[in-house]
C-alpha positions in Angstrom: -60.7 -26.5 -83.3 -59.5 -30.1 -84.4 -60.0 -32.5 -81.4 -56.7 -34.3 -81.8 -54.6 -30.6 -82.2 -56.6 -29.5 -79.2 -56.0 -32.7 -77.3 -52.1 -32.4 -78.4 -52.1 -28.9 -77.6 -53.7 -29.3 -73.9 -50.7 -32.0 -73.1 -48.1 -29.2 -74.5 -49.1 -27.3 -71.9 -48.7 -30.4 -69.3 -45.6 -30.8 -70.8 -44.2 -27.3 -70.1 -45.9 -27.6 -66.7 -43.4 -30.6 -65.9 -40.6 -28.6 -67.4 -41.1 -25.9 -65.2 -41.0 -28.6 -61.8 -38.4 -30.1 -63.0 -36.2 -26.8 -62.7 -37.2 -25.1 -60.1 -37.1 -28.6 -57.8 -33.6 -26.7 -56.9 -34.7 -23.5 -55.8 -37.0 -25.2 -53.5 -34.2 -26.7 -52.2 -31.7 -23.8 -51.8 -34.5 -21.7 -50.4 -35.3 -24.5 -47.3 -31.0 -23.5 -46.5 -32.5 -20.1 -45.4 -36.1 -20.1 -44.4 -38.5 -22.7 -43.1 -41.2 -24.9 -45.1 -44.5 -22.8 -44.3 -42.4 -19.8 -44.5 -41.2 -20.9 -48.0 -44.3 -22.0 -49.2 -46.4 -18.9 -47.8 -44.6 -16.4 -50.0 -44.1 -18.8 -52.6 -47.9 -19.0 -53.1 -48.5 -15.5 -52.0 -46.6 -14.3 -55.4 -48.2 -16.5 -57.5 -51.5 -15.1 -56.8 -50.4 -11.4 -57.0 -48.6 -12.2 -60.0 -52.0 -13.4 -61.8 -54.1 -10.2 -60.5 -53.1 -8.6 -63.6 -54.1 -11.4 -66.0 -57.6 -11.5 -64.2 -58.1 -7.9 -64.5 -57.6 -7.7 -68.0 -59.4 -10.4 -69.2 -62.5 -9.6 -66.9 -62.4 -6.1 -68.7 -62.4 -7.9 -72.1 -65.3 -10.5 -71.2 -67.4 -7.7 -69.9 -67.8 -6.3 -73.4 -68.9 -9.3 -74.9 -71.7 -10.5 -71.7 -74.9 -10.1 -72.4 -76.7 -8.0 -70.0 -79.3 -11.5 -69.1 -75.5 -13.2 -67.8 -75.3 -12.2 -64.0 -77.5 -14.6 -62.7 -75.7 -17.6 -64.4 -72.3 -15.9 -63.6 -73.7 -16.2 -59.7 -73.9 -19.5 -60.1 -70.3 -20.1 -61.6 -69.1 -17.8 -59.2 -70.0 -19.9 -56.2 -68.4 -23.2 -58.0 -65.4 -20.8 -58.8 -64.5 -20.1 -55.3 -65.3 -24.0 -54.3 -62.8 -25.3 -56.7 -60.1 -22.5 -55.9 -60.5 -23.2 -52.0 -60.5 -27.2 -52.3 -57.2 -27.0 -54.7 -55.8 -24.6 -52.2 -56.0 -26.8 -49.7 -55.3 -30.0 -51.4 -52.2 -27.8 -52.6 -51.2 -26.8 -49.1 -51.4 -30.0 -47.7 -49.3 -31.8 -50.4 -46.6 -29.0 -50.7 -46.1 -28.8 -47.3 -45.8 -32.6 -47.0 -43.1 -32.4 -49.7 -40.9 -29.4 -48.4 -41.5 -31.1 -44.4 -40.4 -34.7 -46.4 -37.6 -33.8 -48.4 -34.9 -32.7 -45.1 -35.4 -36.4 -44.1 -34.4 -38.1 -47.3 -33.2 -38.1 -50.5 -33.2 -36.0 -53.6 -34.1 -39.4 -55.8 -36.3 -41.3 -53.3 -38.5 -38.1 -52.8 -38.5 -37.2 -57.0 -39.5 -41.4 -57.0 -42.0 -41.3 -54.2 -44.0 -37.9 -55.1 -43.7 -39.0 -58.4 -45.9 -42.5 -57.7 -49.0 -40.1 -58.0 -49.2 -41.4 -61.6 -49.9 -45.1 -60.0 -52.6 -43.0 -57.1 -55.0 -41.0 -59.7 -55.9 -43.9 -61.6 -56.9 -46.0 -58.7 -58.8 -43.4 -57.1 -60.3 -42.5 -60.1 -61.6 -45.7 -60.5 -63.4 -45.1 -57.0 -64.9 -42.0 -58.8 -65.9 -44.4 -61.6 -63.4 -43.2 -64.2 -62.6 -45.9 -67.0 -58.7 -46.4 -67.2 -58.1 -47.7 -71.0 -55.2 -51.2 -70.5 -52.6 -48.6 -72.6 -52.6 -46.4 -69.6 -52.1 -49.0 -67.0 -49.3 -50.1 -69.1 -48.0 -46.7 -69.8 -48.3 -46.1 -65.6 -46.2 -49.7 -64.7 -43.4 -48.0 -67.7 -43.2 -44.6 -66.2 -42.8 -46.5 -62.4 -40.3 -48.6 -63.6 -38.8 -45.6 -65.6 -38.9 -43.1 -62.6 -37.2 -46.2 -60.1 -34.3 -46.4 -62.2 -34.1 -41.9 -62.4 -33.8 -41.3 -58.7 -33.7 -44.6 -57.1 -29.8 -44.5 -58.2 -28.9 -46.9 -55.0 -30.8 -49.8 -56.2 -32.1 -50.0 -52.9 -35.2 -48.8 -51.5 -36.6 -48.8 -47.8 -39.5 -46.4 -46.2 -38.0 -44.0 -43.8 -39.8 -41.1 -41.7 -39.3 -38.2 -45.0 -40.5 -41.3 -47.2 -43.7 -41.7 -45.5 -44.1 -37.9 -45.8 -43.5 -37.5 -49.4 -45.8 -40.6 -50.0 -48.6 -38.9 -47.9 -47.6 -36.0 -50.3 -48.4 -37.8 -53.4 -51.1 -38.7 -52.2 -52.2 -35.0 -51.8 -51.0 -34.2 -55.4 -53.2 -37.4 -56.3 -56.0 -35.1 -54.9 -55.3 -32.2 -56.4 -55.0 -33.7 -59.6 -58.9 -34.8 -59.2 -60.2 -32.1 -57.9 -59.0 -29.9 -60.9 -60.3 -32.8 -63.3 -63.8 -31.8 -61.9 -63.6 -28.5 -61.3 -61.5 -26.7 -64.4 -64.1 -27.7 -67.1 -66.6 -25.6 -65.4 -64.4 -22.2 -64.2 -62.2 -19.6 -65.2 -58.6 -21.4 -64.8 -56.5 -18.5 -64.4 -59.1 -17.2 -61.5 -59.5 -20.5 -60.0 -55.6 -20.8 -60.0 -55.5 -17.6 -58.1 -57.5 -18.5 -55.7 -55.9 -21.7 -54.7 -52.7 -19.9 -54.3 -54.1 -17.4 -51.7 -56.0 -20.1 -49.9 -52.3 -22.0 -49.9 -50.7 -19.0 -48.9 -53.1 -18.2 -46.1 -52.7 -22.2 -44.5 -49.3 -21.7 -45.2 -49.1 -18.3 -43.0 -50.8 -19.2 -40.1 -48.6 -22.5 -39.9 -45.6 -20.6 -40.1 -46.8 -18.2 -37.4 -47.8 -21.1 -34.8 -44.5 -23.5 -35.8 -41.7 -21.6 -37.0 -39.8 -18.1 -36.1 -39.7 -15.7 -39.3 -36.5 -14.0 -39.7 -36.7 -10.7 -42.3 -32.8 -11.2 -42.6 -33.6 -15.0 -44.3 -36.4 -14.5 -45.9 -34.1 -11.3 -48.2 -31.8 -14.0 -48.4 -34.3 -16.4 -50.0 -35.4 -13.9 -52.6 -34.4 -15.6 -55.5 -35.6 -19.0 -54.5 -38.8 -17.7 -53.8 -39.4 -15.3 -56.8 -38.3 -18.4 -59.2 -40.7 -20.7 -57.5 -43.5 -18.1 -57.1 -43.9 -16.9 -60.0 -42.7 -20.1 -62.3 -43.5 -22.6 -60.0 -46.4 -21.2 -58.7 -48.2 -18.6 -61.0 -47.3 -19.9 -64.4 -46.8 -23.9 -63.8 -49.9 -24.6 -61.9 -52.1 -22.4 -63.8 -50.8 -24.1 -67.1 -51.7 -27.6 -65.4 -55.2 -26.0 -64.7 -55.8 -25.0 -68.1 -53.8 -28.0 -69.6 -55.7 -30.2 -67.7 -59.2 -28.7 -68.4 -59.7 -31.7 -71.4 -57.2 -34.1 -70.5 -58.2 -37.2 -68.6 -57.0 -37.3 -65.2 -54.5 -40.5 -65.6 -53.1 -39.1 -68.9 -52.2 -35.8 -66.8 -50.5 -37.8 -63.9 -48.1 -39.6 -66.5 -47.2 -36.5 -68.6 -46.6 -34.2 -65.1 -44.3 -37.2 -63.8 -41.5 -36.2 -66.5 -41.4 -33.5 -64.1 -38.6 -36.0 -62.3 -36.7 -36.3 -66.1 -36.6 -32.5 -66.4 -35.0 -32.0 -63.2 -32.5 -34.7 -63.8 -31.6 -33.2 -67.5 -31.8 -29.8 -65.9 -29.0 -30.7 -63.9 -27.4 -32.6 -66.4 -27.1 -29.3 -68.7 -27.1 -26.6 -66.2 -24.8 -27.7 -63.2 -22.5 -30.8 -65.1 -24.4 -33.3 -62.7 -23.3 -36.7 -64.7 -25.8 -39.3 -65.8 -25.4 -42.7 -65.6 -26.4 -45.2 -68.2 -29.5 -46.7 -65.4 -30.4 -43.1 -65.3 -30.4 -42.4 -69.4 -32.5 -45.8 -69.3 -35.3 -44.2 -67.0 -35.2 -41.0 -68.8 -36.2 -42.8 -71.5 -38.5 -45.1 -70.4 -40.7 -42.3 -68.9 -40.7 -40.6 -72.0 -42.1 -43.9 -74.2 -45.1 -43.9 -71.0 -46.3 -40.8 -72.1 -45.9 -41.3 -75.5 -47.8 -44.6 -75.0 -50.3 -42.6 -73.3 -51.4 -39.8 -76.0 -51.5 -42.4 -78.9 
């Protein structure tokens, strides 16, 4: 496949990921009306992992027919790398999503969206310590995206860090680590299998915390089944898997900028589906983030 067209295909998958995550923000908030953050994350990630199992069985059966007889030793090595990548991704995802779900209870939606999206700054900064070169145009795109997200999310024009904001800031660092771990492992292993392992890892860790810190009520779980279903199948099962596949040959800094469109899609979804008003300031923020994404792709 042509290198340029392959690059744009990968970016299109990340763009679709951002769109899914943006529309799922409502589901996350609605689910928290009935269950705790660990219960919600345990259920959605379990569902996300179960969603991928039929795909893994199907593709594995197709692959076995084409494998040469002497491929077993190579598969053993790849299997260890796959499990290492999946478990590390799951731990990072657990930390980030738990901090986000808890933090969002103590801050505004706008501030949570803005602070979470600060991983677009943290990814290239942390990448420098891993000797990942970032082009000057990408740094400029990062600054433009941050300015756009500020206009979009911080609608009152003020900014001060409270308890919830610090939790969401730690969540942004968790998503930064998640992106960098995917960048390392995704070119080496099967993306769908790694995604499945990360979901079950995240679900197990969330279930442990659920048992320790929350009271599980079956009635509340049944009331939250629609948000959990949406977040589990689309946001987790589809969204995070598309991220792993789309990020396979995309630089982490560019990935972070494209995924920051999540906040834009969340605002647009509220505008189209919920008839929420978008002010000129918010529209200008959306435009700046789109400009940043285009700059990073050129």
